[in-house]
N, C-alpha and C positions, 0 to 999 in steps of 0.2 A: 592416654594423655602421661600419664606418672611413667608409664614403662619407656616411652622414648625416651623421657628425660634421664630414668634413670640408666638404661642404653648407654644414651651419649655420655651419661657422666662416668661410668663406666669403661668407656672406650676411651675419653679423654685421660683418666686416672692412668689407664695403662701405658697411653701415648707418652706422657710426663715421665714413666717413670723408665719407659724404654731408651729414653732420651739418654739417661743417666747410663746404660749399659751400653750400647749400640748407636752408632752411625751409619746411615748409609753415605758415600761417594760415589763420584764419578772418575775414572780415569780421563785424562787429558795430555796427549801426547805419547808417545812412545818408548820414553825412557825405559820403561819396565818390560817390553817386547823382549824375548818372547810372550814371557809367562803372562803378563798383563797386556790387553791393544787399549787405543784409543775407546772412548766410551763405555770403555766396561764398566758394570755397576760394582760396586765392592759393599760388602758388610763390614763393619771395623768394631770390633771388639774392645770397647772402650775401659774396663775391668780386667786385661789379659795380664797386664803388669801391678795388679792392687797388692798380689803375696810373693809377686819374683819377678827377677830384674829380665830385659830383653835379652836374647840371645842371638848368637851370631846365626844368620840364617832366617830368623824373621823379617817377613814384608812388613813395614811400618809406615804410618801415616802420619807429620809431624809440621810443624810451624815452621818457619824461619823467621827472626825479627826482620821487621822491616819490609817484609813479603805480604800479599796480601790473597795469597792463595796456599793452600794445604800441596807436600809434595810426599809423594810415596817412593820407597827407596828399600832395598835389602841392608838389613846389617851386618857390615863384614867384620869389624873390628868392635871388641866393648873393652872396657876400661880395662887399662895396661896391655894391653896387645901392643906388637909392636908392628907397626903396617908400612911394608915398602912395594912401591910402584915404579918399576924400572924398565927400559927394553920392553915393554908392555906385557910386562908379567908382573903378577899380585902375589906379594909375599906375606904371609900374616904367621907370626912370631919365628921366623926364618923357612916356614917351608911353603912351599908354591900354594896358592889358594885356591880352592874349586871354582874352576870356572864353568863346569857343564851346564849352568843354566845360563849361561850369556849368550847373547845372539851374535857376536863376535867372536870368544876364544879368546879376545885380549883385552888389555886396560890399558889406556892411554897415561900419561902424565908421569912424573918426576915426583914421587912423594916418599918421604921416609919420618914418619911420629909414632908416638908412643901415644895411647889415646887415652887422654885425661879422663880422671876420676870424673863419673857422674857425666862423661859423655859418651857419644858411639857415635863410630864409623860407618857411614852409609853412602853404597852406589847403587846406581841405576842396572838391569842387568843388560841395557844395551848400553853396555860402556861406553861404545864410542859417540853416543849423542845422551848423553847423560848431566844435569847440572846435578853435584852431589857433594859430598866430604871434599872431594879433589879442589873445589869451587869455594873462592876465598869467602862470598857471601854465604856460604852453608858452612860448609867446616864439620867441624866435629860436633853433631848434634848434642846438647842438652838431653838429660832425661827429662824434665819437667816440659819440653816439647813435643814429647810423643802425646799424640791421640791417642793411640790405639794400635791394636794389631789387625791386618786385613786375615779375616776368618774364611768368608765364604764371597764366592764371586755370584752376583745372582741374575746377572745377564750380561749377553747374550745367553739365552735358554741352552744353546748346546753346547757351551762351555763352562755351565756353573759346575763349582767344585767347592768343596771344602779343604780349606789348608793343608791338613794330615794328608789325604790323600792324593795331593794335585801330582806329586813325583809319579806315583803309582799309575795315575791313568794316562799321562804325560806316556810313557813308557809303553805301555798298550798301545797306544795312538798310534807308536809310531813302529812297533811291530806290526801293527795291522794294516798300516798302508805300505809296509816293505811286502807282505804275504800278497795283498791285493794287485801291488804291482808285478810279482812275479806269475801273479794266474793270470794276468791281461798279456802276458808277452809270448 
């Protein structure tokens, strides 16, 4: 009996400590398609920004004042960046933004803003179907509202990834799909 109590105590202690470092979350909707899909299960690293600031390209989970749910978006602009969206094109500090991970390769809206200190400009990858910094209710998000950085997709099993290798995996998958199509013809 003592062994069961000891094991339960250890398990409960580990779970309590883990809650301070990581959190599980579920994607609801398709605003981050094609990278994240509805019902994907993600592991959020709550300590990712303990000793460094978020960077452009990071996919983060954050709270929005007055909303009862969390949002998941990609950081596009960091404090001091000049963000312009005009005629379907995203400009960051006078250069065309990287749209290679977007669903449509276009960004709608009319934005011209310098990201304030302590805030971040975020967009969904599915730019034509995302509520993000272009919407007044979201705006540039305060750094204190960021819960953490998406680090691992846990589910579905066939699409598990670590954040650092995602781009490489997607390139290999696309190359494999093209190769398979050529063989079938």
